[in-house]
C-alpha positions in Angstrom: 0.0 0.0 0.0 1.3 3.4 -0.9 0.3 7.0 -0.4 1.2 7.8 -4.0 -2.4 7.8 -5.1 -4.0 9.3 -2.0 -5.7 12.7 -2.4 -6.9 15.5 -0.3 -9.7 17.4 -2.1 -10.4 20.9 -1.0 -14.0 21.3 0.4 -14.4 17.5 0.8 -13.9 15.8 4.2 -11.4 13.0 4.6 -9.0 11.5 2.0 -9.6 9.8 -1.3 -7.8 7.2 -3.4 -7.4 7.9 -7.0 -9.1 5.2 -9.0 -9.4 6.2 -12.7 -8.3 9.2 -14.7 -11.0 10.5 -17.1 -11.0 13.1 -19.9 -12.5 15.8 -17.7 -10.9 14.8 -14.3 -10.8 11.6 -12.4 -12.8 9.2 -10.2 -11.8 8.9 -6.5 -13.0 6.7 -3.8 -13.4 7.9 -0.2 -11.3 6.2 2.4 -14.0 7.0 5.0 -17.1 5.5 3.4 -16.0 3.9 0.2 -18.2 6.1 -2.0 -16.8 7.0 -5.4 -17.0 10.6 -6.7 -16.0 12.3 -9.9 -13.7 15.2 -9.5 -13.2 17.9 -12.2 -9.8 19.3 -13.2 -10.8 22.6 -11.7 -11.0 21.2 -8.1 -8.2 22.0 -5.8 -6.6 18.6 -5.2 -3.3 17.7 -3.4 -1.5 14.4 -3.6 -0.3 13.5 -0.2 3.0 12.3 -1.7 3.7 15.9 -2.8 3.0 17.6 0.5 5.9 18.6 2.8 6.2 20.2 6.2 8.4 23.3 6.8 11.3 23.0 9.2 13.9 25.6 10.0 16.4 24.1 7.6 14.4 22.2 4.9 11.1 20.8 3.9 10.3 17.3 5.2 8.0 15.1 3.1 4.7 14.1 4.7 5.6 10.4 4.2 8.6 10.9 6.6 6.4 12.6 9.1 4.0 9.7 8.9 6.9 7.3 9.3 8.0 9.1 12.5 4.5 8.9 13.9 4.2 5.2 13.0 7.6 4.6 14.7 6.6 6.4 17.8 3.2 4.7 18.0 4.6 1.3 17.0 2.3 1.2 13.9 -0.8 2.1 15.9 -3.1 5.1 15.9 -1.9 8.5 17.1 -3.6 11.1 19.3 -6.9 12.6 18.1 -6.8 15.7 16.0 -9.4 17.1 18.4 -7.0 17.4 21.3 -6.2 20.9 22.6 -3.7 23.0 20.6 -0.9 22.9 23.2 -1.0 19.1 23.4 -1.0 18.7 19.6 2.0 21.0 19.2 3.9 19.3 22.0 3.3 15.9 20.4 4.2 17.2 16.9 7.4 18.6 18.4 8.3 15.1 19.6 8.0 13.6 16.1 9.4 16.6 14.2 11.5 18.7 16.7 12.7 21.2 14.1 9.3 22.1 12.5 8.9 25.8 11.7 6.4 27.1 14.2 5.8 30.3 12.3 4.9 28.5 9.0 3.3 25.3 10.3 -0.1 26.2 11.8 -2.1 24.2 14.3 -4.7 23.5 11.6 -1.9 21.9 9.5 -0.9 19.7 12.5 -4.6 18.7 13.0 -4.8 17.7 9.4 -1.7 15.6 9.6 -2.9 13.7 12.7 -6.4 13.3 11.2 -5.0 12.0 7.9 -2.6 9.6 9.7 -5.6 8.2 11.7 -7.6 7.7 8.5 -4.7 6.0 6.7 -3.4 3.9 9.6 -6.1 1.2 9.8 -6.0 0.7 6.1 -2.2 -0.1 6.1 -1.0 3.0 4.2 1.2 4.4 6.9 2.9 1.4 8.5 6.7 1.6 8.9 7.1 -1.2 6.4 4.9 0.5 3.7 6.6 3.9 4.2 10.1 2.3 4.1 9.2 0.5 0.8 8.0 3.8 -0.6 11.3 5.5 0.1 13.4 2.9 -1.7 12.1 3.5 -5.2 12.5 7.2 -4.8 16.1 6.8 -3.7 16.9 4.4 -6.6 15.5 6.8 -9.2 17.6 9.7 -7.8 20.9 7.8 -8.3 
C-alpha cells in the first residue's frame, strides 16, 4: 500500500484514493465510506506524496512525518486531531522537533494527525509500507 495515489480534495472531508483518470478529471474513492466521486480538473486537489512540512532548515516530506508517527506509535493510531492545541503542538514537536512554528499552523498539525488516523487502519502508513515507498524514490535519484 502506498500514499502515492492518496488525495486531499479541498472542500471535501477525509481522504480519497485515485481510481481512474478521465478526460475531464478523475474518479476517486473515499477512504471514509468507500463512495466514489468524480472530480473535475478545476478542483483544488493535493497528492499526499507531494506535501511537505516546513522545518527551519528544509522541507520534510509528509511520508517521513507519517513514518515518525508510526515509529513512535509502533504502527498504531496516534492522538486525536481534536485534542487541545498545546497538546497537539507538543506531540508534533516530539516527532518533528525542528518544525517551523511560524509557518506550520495548528490547523496543519490537526490535518496531519487526522490523515494519519484515516490511513493507519488501512495499512497505508505502516513503517514497512513507508520504508518501501522511500526505496524506489532513492533508486530513481541515483
